[in-house]
NUSE-635236 format. One record per residue (C-alpha): x, y, z. Coordinates in steps of 0.5 Angstrom, whole numbers, padded with zeros to 4 digits, always signed. Layout:
XYZ
...
//
This chain:
-0032-0033+0064
-0037-0027+0062
-0045-0029+0064
-0050-0024+0061
-0058-0024+0062
-0061-0030+0059
-0064-0028+0052
-0070-0031+0049
-0067-0036+0044
-0072-0039+0039
-0073-0032+0036
-0070-0029+0030
-0071-0022+0027
-0068-0018+0022
-0068-0010+0022
-0073-0005+0020
-0070+0001+0019
-0074+0007+0017
-0070+0012+0014
-0072+0019+0012
-0074+0021+0005
-0068+0025+0004
-0062+0019+0005
-0057+0024+0005
-0054+0026+0012
-0059+0021+0016
-0053+0016+0019
-0054+0020+0026
-0061+0019+0026
-0060+0011+0024
-0055+0010+0030
-0060+0013+0035
-0066+0008+0031
-0061+0002+0032
-0060+0004+0039
-0067+0004+0041
-0070-0002+0036
-0064-0007+0038
-0065-0007+0045
-0064-0014+0046
-0056-0016+0046
-0057-0022+0041
-0061-0018+0036
-0057-0013+0031
-0058-0010+0024
-0056-0014+0018
-0053-0008+0015
-0048-0003+0018
-0048-0005+0025
-0045+0000+0030
-0039-0002+0034
-0043-0001+0041
-0048-0006+0038
-0043-0011+0036
-0039-0011+0043
-0045-0011+0047
-0047-0018+0044
-0040-0021+0046
-0040-0018+0053
-0048-0022+0054
-0045-0028+0051
-0043-0034+0056
-0036-0035+0054
-0032-0041+0056
-0028-0042+0050
-0028-0035+0046
-0023-0037+0042
-0027-0042+0039
-0034-0039+0039
-0032-0032+0036
-0026-0035+0031
-0031-0033+0025
-0034-0026+0028
-0031-0019+0027
-0025-0018+0031
-0026-0011+0034
-0019-0010+0036
-0016-0011+0029
-0022-0006+0026
-0019-0001+0031
-0012-0002+0029
-0014-0002+0022
-0017+0005+0022
-0011+0007+0026
-0007+0005+0020
-0011+0008+0015
-0010+0015+0019
-0003+0014+0020
-0002+0013+0013
-0006+0019+0010
-0003+0024+0015
+0004+0021+0013
+0002+0023+0006
-0001+0029+0007
+0005+0031+0012
+0010+0029+0006
+0006+0033+0001
+0006+0039+0006
+0014+0039+0007
+0015+0039-0001
+0011+0044-0002
+0013+0048+0003
+0021+0047+0001
+0018+0049-0006
+0015+0056-0004
+0022+0057-0001
+0026+0057-0007
+0027+0062-0012
+0027+0057-0018
+0023+0051-0016
+0025+0048-0023
+0032+0048-0020
+0030+0043-0015
+0029+0038-0021
+0034+0040-0026
+0040+0041-0022
+0041+0034-0020
+0042+0029-0025
+0037+0023-0022
+0038+0016-0025
+0033+0014-0031
+0027+0009-0030
+0031+0005-0035
+0034+0006-0042
+0027+0006-0046
+0024+0011-0041
+0027+0017-0041
+0024+0019-0034
+0027+0019-0027
+0023+0015-0023
+0024+0020-0017
+0021+0025-0021
+0015+0020-0022
+0014+0018-0015
+0015+0026-0013
+0009+0027-0018
+0005+0022-0016
+0006+0023-0008
+0006+0031-0008
+0001+0033-0014
+0007+0037-0016
+0004+0042-0022
+0010+0045-0023
+0014+0039-0024
+0008+0037-0029
+0009+0044-0033
+0017+0043-0033
+0016+0036-0037
+0011+0040-0041
+0004+0037-0038
+0001+0031-0039
+0003+0031-0047
+0010+0031-0045
+0009+0026-0039
+0006+0021-0044
+0012+0022-0049
+0017+0020-0043
+0013+0014-0042
+0013+0012-0049
+0005+0012-0049
+0000+0015-0054
-0006+0019-0051
-0010+0017-0057
-0008+0010-0058
-0005+0008-0051
+0001+0004-0051
+0003-0002-0055
-0001-0008-0053
+0004-0014-0054
+0006-0018-0048
+0014-0016-0049
+0012-0009-0048
+0007-0010-0042
+0012-0014-0038
+0018-0009-0040
+0013-0004-0036
+0012-0008-0030
+0019-0010-0029
+0021-0002-0030
+0015+0001-0026
+0012-0005-0022
+0005-0008-0022
-0001-0006-0020
-0001-0011-0014
+0001-0010-0007
+0004-0015-0002
-0001-0019+0001
+0000-0021+0008
+0002-0028+0009
-0003-0033+0010
-0004-0037+0016
-0001-0044+0016
-0005-0050+0018
+0000-0051+0024
-0003-0044+0027
-0010-0046+0026
-0008-0052+0031
-0005-0047+0036
-0011-0043+0036
-0015-0049+0037
-0011-0051+0043
-0013-0045+0046
-0020-0047+0048
-0021-0047+0055
-0025-0053+0056
-0020-0057+0052
-0014-0054+0056
-0017-0057+0063
-0019-0064+0059
-0011-0064+0057
-0009-0062+0064
-0014-0067+0067
-0011-0073+0062
-0004-0071+0064
-0006-0072+0071
-0010-0078+0070
-0004-0081+0066
+0001-0080+0071
-0002-0083+0076
-0005-0089+0072
+0002-0091+0070
+0004-0090+0077
-0001-0094+0080
-0003-0099+0075
+0003-0100+0071
+0005-0097+0064
+0001-0103+0060
-0005-0102+0064
-0005-0095+0067
-0004-0091+0060
-0011-0093+0058
-0016-0087+0061
-0011-0081+0060
-0009-0083+0054
-0016-0084+0051
-0018-0077+0053
-0011-0074+0050
-0013-0078+0043
-0020-0075+0043
-0018-0068+0045
-0012-0069+0039
-0018-0071+0034
-0022-0065+0036
-0017-0060+0035
-0015-0063+0029
-0022-0063+0026
-0023-0056+0028
-0016-0054+0025
-0018-0057+0019
-0025-0054+0018
-0022-0047+0020
-0016-0047+0015
-0021-0050+0009
-0026-0044+0011
-0020-0039+0011
-0018-0041+0004
-0025-0040+0002
-0026-0033+0004
-0019-0032+0001
-0021-0034-0005
-0028-0030-0005
-0024-0024-0003
-0019-0024-0009
-0025-0024-0013
-0028-0018-0010
-0022-0014-0011
-0021-0017-0018
-0025-0011-0022
-0025-0010-0029
-0023-0004-0032
-0023-0001-0039
-0017+0001-0042
-0014+0004-0049
-0009+0000-0052
-0007+0000-0059
-0013+0005-0061
-0018+0000-0058
-0022+0000-0052
-0023-0007-0048
-0024-0009-0041
-0018-0013-0037
-0017-0014-0029
-0015-0008-0025
-0008-0012-0023
-0006-0012-0031
-0005-0004-0031
+0001-0002-0033
+0004+0005-0032
+0003+0009-0039
-0004+0006-0040
-0009+0011-0042
-0016+0009-0038
-0023+0012-0040
-0027+0014-0033
-0034+0014-0033
-0039+0016-0027
-0039+0010-0022
-0032+0008-0024
-0026+0006-0019
-0020+0010-0020
-0015+0004-0022
-0009+0007-0021
-0005+0014-0019
-0005+0018-0026
-0006+0025-0030
-0012+0027-0033
-0012+0027-0040
-0019+0030-0042
-0025+0031-0038
-0032+0034-0038
-0036+0035-0031
-0031+0030-0028
-0032+0030-0020
-0028+0025-0016
-0030+0023-0009
-0023+0022-0005
-0026+0021+0002
-0023+0014+0002
-0016+0017+0001
-0017+0024+0005
-0022+0023+0010
-0026+0029+0007
-0033+0027+0004
-0034+0033-0001
-0032+0031-0008
-0027+0035-0012
-0028+0037-0019
-0022+0035-0024
-0019+0039-0030
-0013+0042-0033
-0011+0046-0026
-0012+0040-0022
-0011+0034-0026
-0008+0029-0021
-0012+0023-0020
-0011+0018-0014
-0012+0010-0014
-0018+0008-0010
-0022+0014-0011
-0029+0014-0014
-0032+0018-0020
-0038+0022-0017
-0040+0025-0024
-0038+0026-0031
-0033+0022-0035
-0026+0023-0038
-0019+0019-0039
-0013+0019-0035
-0006+0017-0036
-0003+0012-0031
+0003+0014-0028
+0003+0010-0021
+0001+0003-0020
+0001-0002-0014
+0006+0000-0008
+0008+0006-0011
+0001+0009-0010
-0002+0011-0003
-0008+0006-0004
-0003+0001-0005
+0001+0002+0001
-0006+0003+0005
-0008-0004+0003
-0001-0007+0004
-0001-0005+0011
-0009-0008+0012
-0010-0015+0013
-0016-0018+0010
-0021-0020+0016
-0026-0025+0014
-0030-0024+0020
-0037-0021+0020
-0043-0021+0024
-0049-0024+0021
-0056-0023+0025
-0057-0031+0025
-0050-0032+0028
-0051-0027+0033
-0058-0030+0035
-0055-0037+0035
-0050-0034+0040
-0056-0032+0044
-0058-0040+0044
-0052-0042+0045
-0051-0038+0051
-0058-0040+0054
-0057-0047+0053
-0049-0047+0056
-0052-0044+0062
-0057-0050+0063
-0051-0054+0061
-0046-0051+0066
-0051-0052+0072
-0052-0059+0070
-0045-0060+0070
-0044-0057+0077
-0050-0061+0080
-0046-0067+0077
-0040-0065+0080
-0043-0064+0086
-0047-0070+0087
-0041-0075+0084
-0036-0071+0089
-0041-0072+0095
-0043-0079+0093
-0035-0081+0092
-0033-0078+0099
-0038-0080+0103
-0037-0087+0101
-0044-0088+0097
-0040-0089+0090
-0038-0097+0089
-0034-0101+0084
-0038-0106+0080
-0036-0112+0085
-0040-0108+0090
-0034-0105+0094
-0034-0098+0096
-0029-0093+0092
-0027-0089+0098
-0026-0090+0105
-0024-0084+0109
-0018-0086+0113
-0016-0092+0109
-0016-0090+0102
-0009-0088+0100
-0008-0081+0098
-0006-0083+0090
-0013-0087+0089
-0017-0081+0092
-0014-0076+0088
-0015-0080+0082
-0022-0081+0084
-0023-0074+0084
-0020-0072+0078
-0024-0078+0075
-0030-0074+0077
-0028-0067+0075
-0026-0070+0068
-0033-0072+0067
-0036-0066+0069
-0032-0062+0065
-0033-0066+0059
-0041-0065+0060
-0039-0058+0060
-0036-0059+0053
-0042-0063+0050
-0047-0058+0054
-0045-0052+0051
-0046-0052+0044
-0041-0048+0041
-0043-0051+0034
-0049-0047+0033
-0045-0040+0031
-0040-0045+0027
-0045-0048+0023
-0048-0042+0021
-0041-0040+0018
-0040-0047+0015
-0047-0046+0011
-0045-0039+0009
-0038-0041+0007
-0041-0047+0003
-0047-0043+0000
-0042-0037-0002
-0038-0042-0006
-0043-0046-0009
-0047-0039-0011
-0040-0037-0014
-0042-0042-0019
-0049-0040-0020
-0046-0033-0022
-0047-0029-0015
-0041-0026-0011
-0043-0025-0004
-0040-0019-0001
-0043-0019+0006
-0045-0026+0009
-0051-0023+0012
-0055-0022+0005
-0054-0030+0004
-0059-0031+0010
-0063-0025+0009
-0064-0027+0002
-0068-0033+0004
-0073-0028+0008
-0074-0024+0002
-0082-0023+0000
-0081-0018-0006
-0075-0017-0011
-0075-0010-0014
-0072-0011-0021
-0069-0007-0026
-0071-0009-0033
-0065-0007-0038
-0060-0013-0037
-0063-0016-0032
-0070-0018-0035
-0067-0017-0042
-0061-0019-0045
-0058-0013-0046
-0056-0014-0053
-0059-0008-0056
-0060-0006-0064
-0064-0001-0067
-0070-0004-0071
-0074+0002-0072
-0073+0010-0074
-0078+0016-0075
-0074+0022-0078
-0077+0028-0082
-0084+0026-0080
-0084+0019-0083
-0082+0012-0081
-0076+0009-0085
-0076+0003-0088
-0071-0001-0087
-0069+0003-0081
-0062+0005-0084
-0064+0007-0091
-0063+0015-0091
-0063+0016-0098
-0070+0021-0097
-0066+0025-0092
-0062+0031-0094
-0055+0031-0094
-0055+0037-0089
-0060+0033-0084
-0056+0027-0085
-0050+0030-0083
-0053+0034-0077
-0056+0027-0074
-0049+0024-0075
-0046+0029-0072
-0050+0029-0066
-0049+0021-0066
-0042+0021-0066
-0041+0027-0061
-0046+0026-0056
-0043+0019-0054
-0039+0016-0049
-0038+0010-0054
-0032+0009-0059
-0031+0006-0066
-0025+0002-0067
-0024+0001-0074
-0018-0005-0075
-0013-0003-0080
-0014-0009-0084
-0021-0007-0086
-0025-0012-0081
-0031-0010-0078
-0032-0004-0073
-0031-0005-0066
-0036-0001-0062
-0035+0000-0054
-0040+0003-0050
-0046+0002-0046
-0051-0003-0050
-0055+0003-0051
-0049+0007-0054
-0047+0001-0058
-0054+0000-0061
-0054+0008-0063
-0047+0008-0066
-0048+0001-0070
-0054+0004-0073
-0050+0011-0074
-0045+0007-0078
-0050+0003-0082
-0053+0010-0084
-0046+0013-0087
-0042+0015-0080
-0035+0016-0080
-0034+0017-0073
-0027+0019-0073
-0028+0024-0079
-0034+0027-0076
-0031+0028-0069
-0025+0031-0072
-0029+0037-0076
-0032+0040-0069
-0029+0041-0062
-0033+0039-0056
-0034+0045-0052
-0038+0043-0046
-0042+0036-0044
-0048+0035-0039
-0047+0027-0038
-0053+0023-0038
-0057+0024-0032
-0062+0018-0029
-0066+0024-0026
-0067+0028-0032
-0066+0022-0037
-0062+0025-0042
-0055+0028-0044
-0052+0034-0048
-0046+0036-0051
-0044+0043-0054
-0040+0042-0061
-0036+0048-0065
-0035+0048-0072
-0032+0053-0076
-0038+0057-0076
-0043+0055-0071
-0044+0052-0064
-0049+0046-0064
-0053+0043-0058
-0054+0036-0059
-0059+0033-0054
-0061+0025-0054
-0065+0022-0048
-0072+0019-0047
-0076+0020-0053
-0083+0023-0050
-0078+0028-0045
-0074+0030-0051
-0080+0031-0055
-0083+0036-0050
-0077+0040-0050
-0078+0041-0058
-0081+0047-0061
-0080+0045-0068
-0078+0039-0073
-0073+0038-0079
-0077+0037-0085
-0075+0033-0091
-0072+0038-0095
-0068+0040-0088
-0072+0046-0087
-0074+0047-0079
-0082+0047-0079
-0085+0049-0072
-0088+0043-0068
-0095+0044-0069
-0100+0040-0064
-0102+0035-0070
-0095+0033-0071
-0093+0033-0064
-0099+0028-0063
-0096+0024-0069
-0089+0023-0066
-0093+0021-0059
-0097+0016-0063
-0090+0014-0066
-0087+0013-0059
-0093+0009-0056
-0093+0004-0062
-0086+0003-0061
-0086+0002-0053
-0092-0003-0054
-0088-0007-0058
-0083-0007-0052
-0078-0002-0056
-0074+0003-0052
-0075+0010-0055
-0069+0015-0056
-0070+0022-0059
-0065+0026-0062
-0066+0034-0062
-0061+0040-0063
-0061+0048-0063
-0057+0053-0065
-0053+0057-0060
-0050+0064-0061
-0042+0064-0060
-0043+0070-0055
-0047+0067-0051
-0042+0062-0049
-0038+0064-0042
-0031+0065-0044
-0029+0063-0036
-0032+0058-0032
-0035+0054-0038
-0036+0048-0033
-0041+0051-0030
-0045+0053-0036
-0052+0050-0036
-0053+0048-0044
-0060+0050-0047
-0065+0045-0046
-0071+0048-0049
-0074+0051-0056
-0070+0044-0059
-0071+0042-0066
-0073+0035-0066
-0068+0031-0071
-0071+0024-0070
-0073+0018-0066
-0071+0011-0066
-0074+0004-0063
-0068+0000-0060
-0070-0008-0059
-0067-0011-0052
-0070-0018-0052
-0072-0022-0046
-0067-0027-0043
-0069-0034-0044
-0072-0037-0038
-0074-0031-0034
-0081-0032-0035
-0080-0039-0031
-0076-0036-0026
-0081-0031-0025
-0086-0036-0024
-0082-0039-0019
-0082-0033-0015
-0089-0033-0015
-0090-0040-0012
-0085-0038-0007
-0089-0033-0005
-0084-0027-0007
-0087-0022-0011
-0083-0019-0017
-0083-0012-0018
-0080-0008-0024
-0077-0001-0023
-0075+0002-0030
-0073+0008-0033
-0076+0006-0039
-0083+0009-0042
-0089+0006-0038
-0091+0003-0044
-0085-0001-0046
-0084-0003-0038
-0092-0006-0039
-0090-0010-0045
-0083-0013-0042
-0087-0014-0036
-0093-0018-0040
-0087-0022-0043
-0084-0024-0037
-0090-0026-0033
-0089-0020-0028
-0096-0018-0030
-0102-0022-0032
-0105-0021-0039
-0112-0022-0036
-0111-0018-0029
-0111-0010-0028
-0105-0007-0032
-0107+0001-0029
-0106+0005-0023
-0104+0003-0018
-0101-0003-0020
-0097+0000-0026
-0095+0007-0024
-0090+0012-0027
-0085+0015-0022
-0087+0022-0022
-0094+0020-0020
-0091+0016-0014
-0086+0021-0012
-0091+0027-0012
-0095+0023-0007
-0095+0024+0001
-0091+0018+0005
-0098+0016+0008
-0101+0015+0001
-0094+0012-0002
-0095+0007+0004
-0102+0005+0002
-0101+0003-0005
-0093+0001-0005
-0096-0007-0004
-0100-0006-0010
-0095-0003-0015
-0092-0008-0020
-0089-0004-0025
-0086+0003-0024
-0084+0006-0031
-0080+0013-0032
-0077+0012-0025
-0071+0016-0022
-0066+0013-0017
-0070+0017-0012
-0077+0014-0014
-0074+0006-0013
-0071+0009-0006
-0078+0012-0004
-0081+0005-0006
-0076+0001-0002
-0077+0005+0004
-0085+0004+0003
-0084-0003+0002
-0080-0004+0009
-0085+0000+0013
-0090-0005+0011
-0086-0011+0014
-0083-0013+0007
-0076-0016+0007
-0074-0012+0000
-0069-0014-0005
-0067-0009-0010
-0062-0010-0017
-0059-0004-0019
-0053-0002-0024
-0052+0005-0024
-0048+0010-0019
-0055+0013-0017
-0058+0007-0015
-0053+0006-0009
-0058+0009-0004
-0063+0004-0006
-0058-0002-0006
-0056+0001+0001
-0063+0002+0004
-0065-0005+0002
-0065-0011+0006
-0061-0014+0000
-0058-0010-0005
-0056-0014-0012
-0051-0010-0016
-0050-0012-0023
-0043-0015-0025
-0042-0014-0032
-0046-0007-0033
-0046-0005-0026
-0041+0001-0024
-0036+0000-0018
-0040+0005-0014
-0047+0001-0014
-0042-0006-0013
-0039-0002-0006
-0046-0001-0004
-0049-0008-0005
-0049-0014-0001
-0049-0019-0007
-0046-0018-0015
-0050-0022-0020
-0044-0023-0025
-0048-0025-0031
-0053-0019-0030
-0059-0025-0030
-0065-0025-0026
-0065-0033-0026
-0059-0032-0022
-0063-0027-0017
-0068-0033-0016
-0062-0038-0015
-0059-0033-0009
-0066-0034-0006
-0066-0041-0007
-0059-0041-0003
-0062-0036+0002
-0067-0041+0004
-0062-0047+0004
-0058-0043+0009
-0064-0042+0014
-0067-0049+0013
-0060-0052+0014
-0059-0048+0021
-0066-0050+0023
-0064-0058+0022
-0057-0057+0025
-0061-0054+0032
-0066-0059+0032
-0060-0065+0031
-0055-0061+0037
-0061-0060+0042
-0064-0067+0041
-0056-0070+0043
-0056-0064+0048
-0062-0066+0052
-0061-0074+0051
-0054-0073+0054
-0055-0069+0059
-0061-0073+0062
-0058-0079+0062
-0051-0077+0066
-0056-0073+0071
-0060-0079+0072
-0054-0084+0073
-0050-0080+0077
-0056-0078+0082
-0058-0086+0082
-0051-0089+0082
-0046-0085+0083
-0043-0086+0076
-0044-0084+0069
-0045-0089+0063
-0042-0084+0058
-0035-0083+0061
-0030-0077+0059
-0027-0080+0052
-0034-0083+0050
-0037-0076+0051
-0031-0072+0047
-0033-0077+0041
-0040-0075+0042
-0038-0068+0042
-0033-0069+0035
-0039-0072+0032
-0044-0067+0034
-0041-0060+0034
-0036-0061+0028
-0038-0067+0024
-0045-0066+0025
-0045-0058+0023
-0040-0060+0017
-0045-0065+0015
-0052-0061+0016
-0049-0054+0014
-0047-0057+0007
-0053-0060+0005
-0055-0057-0002
-0062-0054-0003
-0068-0058-0006
-0074-0056-0010
-0078-0056-0004
-0075-0050-0002
-0078-0046-0007
-0085-0048-0006
-0085-0046+0002
-0087-0038+0004
-0082-0034+0006
-0080-0034+0013
-0082-0028+0016
-0078-0022+0020
-0080-0024+0027
-0082-0032+0026
-0078-0036+0031
-0072-0040+0029
-0074-0046+0033
-0081-0048+0030
-0087-0051+0034
-0085-0057+0029
-0078-0057+0031
-0080-0057+0038
-0084-0063+0037
-0079-0067+0033
-0074-0065+0038
-0078-0067+0045
-0080-0074+0042
-0073-0076+0039
-0070-0074+0046
-0075-0078+0050
-0074-0084+0045
-0067-0084+0046
-0067-0082+0054
-0072-0088+0055
-0068-0093+0051
-0062-0091+0054
-0064-0091+0061
-0067-0098+0060
-0060-0101+0058
-0057-0097+0064
-0061-0100+0069
-0063-0107+0066
-0057-0107+0061
-0054-0113+0064
-0061-0117+0065
-0062-0115+0057
-0056-0117+0055
-0055-0123+0059
-0049-0121+0063
-0050-0125+0069
-0045-0129+0068
-0039-0124+0067
-0035-0121+0072
-0038-0115+0075
-0033-0111+0072
-0033-0114+0065
-0041-0113+0065
-0041-0106+0067
-0036-0105+0062
-0040-0109+0056
-0046-0105+0059
-0043-0098+0058
-0040-0100+0051
-0047-0102+0049
-0050-0096+0051
-0045-0092+0048
-0046-0095+0041
-0053-0095+0042
-0053-0088+0043
-0049-0087+0037
-0053-0090+0033
-0059-0086+0036
-0056-0080+0033
-0055-0083+0026
-0062-0084+0026
-0063-0077+0029
-0059-0074+0023
-0064-0078+0018
-0070-0076+0021
-0067-0069+0021
-0065-0069+0014
-0072-0071+0011
-0076-0067+0016
//
């Protein structure tokens, strides 16, 4: 037993960490801040707590039954074992790779190592040796790849097509899984119910009770016979068995829920090319030979070879342990499963899946751990420790008083005879009396130490997580459930969260005039139209699939890309034909900082640099514009103002404005080598035109925003869109009031906020309602400023660059449909339908978690106080207790497990969203709760003491035998106590 210093239990705090503006490289400073700020062992940060702080609160806890108290917390020893396994697998892979490379280097003709030995082929259908494929994936063997004629030759051997992918039929997929394996790995065998029963039996207090029950049973049957002597010992055994069974069943059900949630988290949706058509599928459905497009923020879903890519950089730290990104090209084409795309885009040929990859071996050797520390759980362990010390002291007093009274002859039977007389009472009878006293004292400890408090947190979190899944919210970190209930502000994206993310081009301005309708390009010269279509088709990460049966075109890509490509088809674009007429030299992927993306393409005679991005930013780089006849005209002040006016008008109509521009480039200026480092020309551009894209607000979002306002949660829009577009959408959603102030600092551009000093940002952060043209770093700066002001901040994000803000926020909410894997990895909760109304539901559930825990605390503390006071007073006054061991175990079963299950699984009510958020440092046990607790406890104690001392008279038991009268009185007291708890539960539920 480890007893630490007594903490102050009622207060619960969430962390306030002030990270430096430059988020990179701040981990060391962050750990130091944690150590300074969280001096209390029971006060840990809700995110990224250090190993030392997690260990510290365990050592400070009163641990009479660690197996029960800590069964839902992180197993620190297992975490250390996991890290050792990770390092071992990584080092083994590196050693094997080095051995093969060393072996190759010592041979005259490395190819003979492969061609000289006839290895069995994968099957008759796939003429490639399985050993070759494994060697290729394991050793990243460039020589072997060249031997089989590169990625093209490998795709032929795998019966795949680099342009079309594999045949999407079920038979084809099944055959590939049979030959090369599935993209899954063997899971650790799940613990069965018997294992949970065995774990529940490890509870120290229950073991003591079982030993006492065994002694009582043996001596009872020896002295009173089998028929009469088994009652007391057998009843304790039965009560202990029920406690174990209920505990094990509850634990088993929670483990099933956590396992289901873990499977949901691992079931990543990836894009795959099959039969020439792109579509999304589960990562588990990938097979060898698949062609997989990769974009920034994606996870590499399997081992593979790069087919083509532009500025593709991979973060391989999860596999190699090195934090630097690795650039991939034809010289270094090998991709490892489990790594993240840090920049650029490309496509890969899958060559290894499941257990045949290093990632699969790593995951197969790591068991899933459902334990996690949450601040509320840790704080309640502090409360349990404090109450447990009081209970232990009371049990010690009761044990001492009962023992002294018994062995000094002051304890009497109901008929008035003394229970123990020194020198006359037999050894067996005296031993039985001592065992009964010890049993009562131990049972008081069982009731007094509220191990159900931490359990209640896990129960309510698990219940909430399961229900939140139905509300389209996947919880990645348990702590975010409880923290979300304290959120005071939500910094929300616009696109896809407040809007539907279903975009269409509804307005277009070209050749200096507005097109009406927007797809009528008859007035545009053929050369101008061809130039525009080339920019649309080549400067995109989307694709257009035209079915052979002549059906409607299938357009894939981001919502913006799909809108532009769909509009391109309407104005006569033949996607595949246009792309075949020119070749891509270099790509500058869309950058959320610069709000633009570019591509250099070469046709027979010319090189065109095409740019596409935020209209006002692209316009500022243009020095000319394309006229009606296709000639290039200088961009005068008047024409520039006309285009600016068009952009403002479209933005005020809540349209997203995207501009197209280009410039010619001299072939001689293009670098012959290291073209990947070439910076595309982005000045002196010629404006081709501007389109306005409509993205309607989601239905119900206005009501959701109003609900947040009523709940004291301020909604702020942080978007990369034009400030006028942002204002229009904010007014439509109810974030801005049409009658309020719609100017700085309430509405501000990201650049203006970024250029302020830290003090100035802190002064206006509270006032900011809409931030337009913001970069991910602006969002991070806003989050930091709000946290310094004491806010509990929730942030939504979908891009890779949103990861720092999602990580820094108290609650990071990633978008499930449009979000990248990097954003999801940095988040706490994934909003599966990208809908803001789901975010509000998460707030509702967060408040429900906090309210349910408060209800359970009030209920359990009331029972604790009443049971302890009654037994202490009775023991001191009469030498006996009205609530014996069996009855106290029944109370413990009701109070600890069933009470936690009932109160922790209460669904949220509408009243929760009419309260103000719970502050960071607001006490967990409020003054109202203390009032209710003491009133209810005093009421119960008064009633039960009246029955204890005057029960025989009140119940008219004077004519009964003393023994029967005592039993009937104590039975009535027990039943009254149980009914009092039923009334107490009703009061708590309606408080």
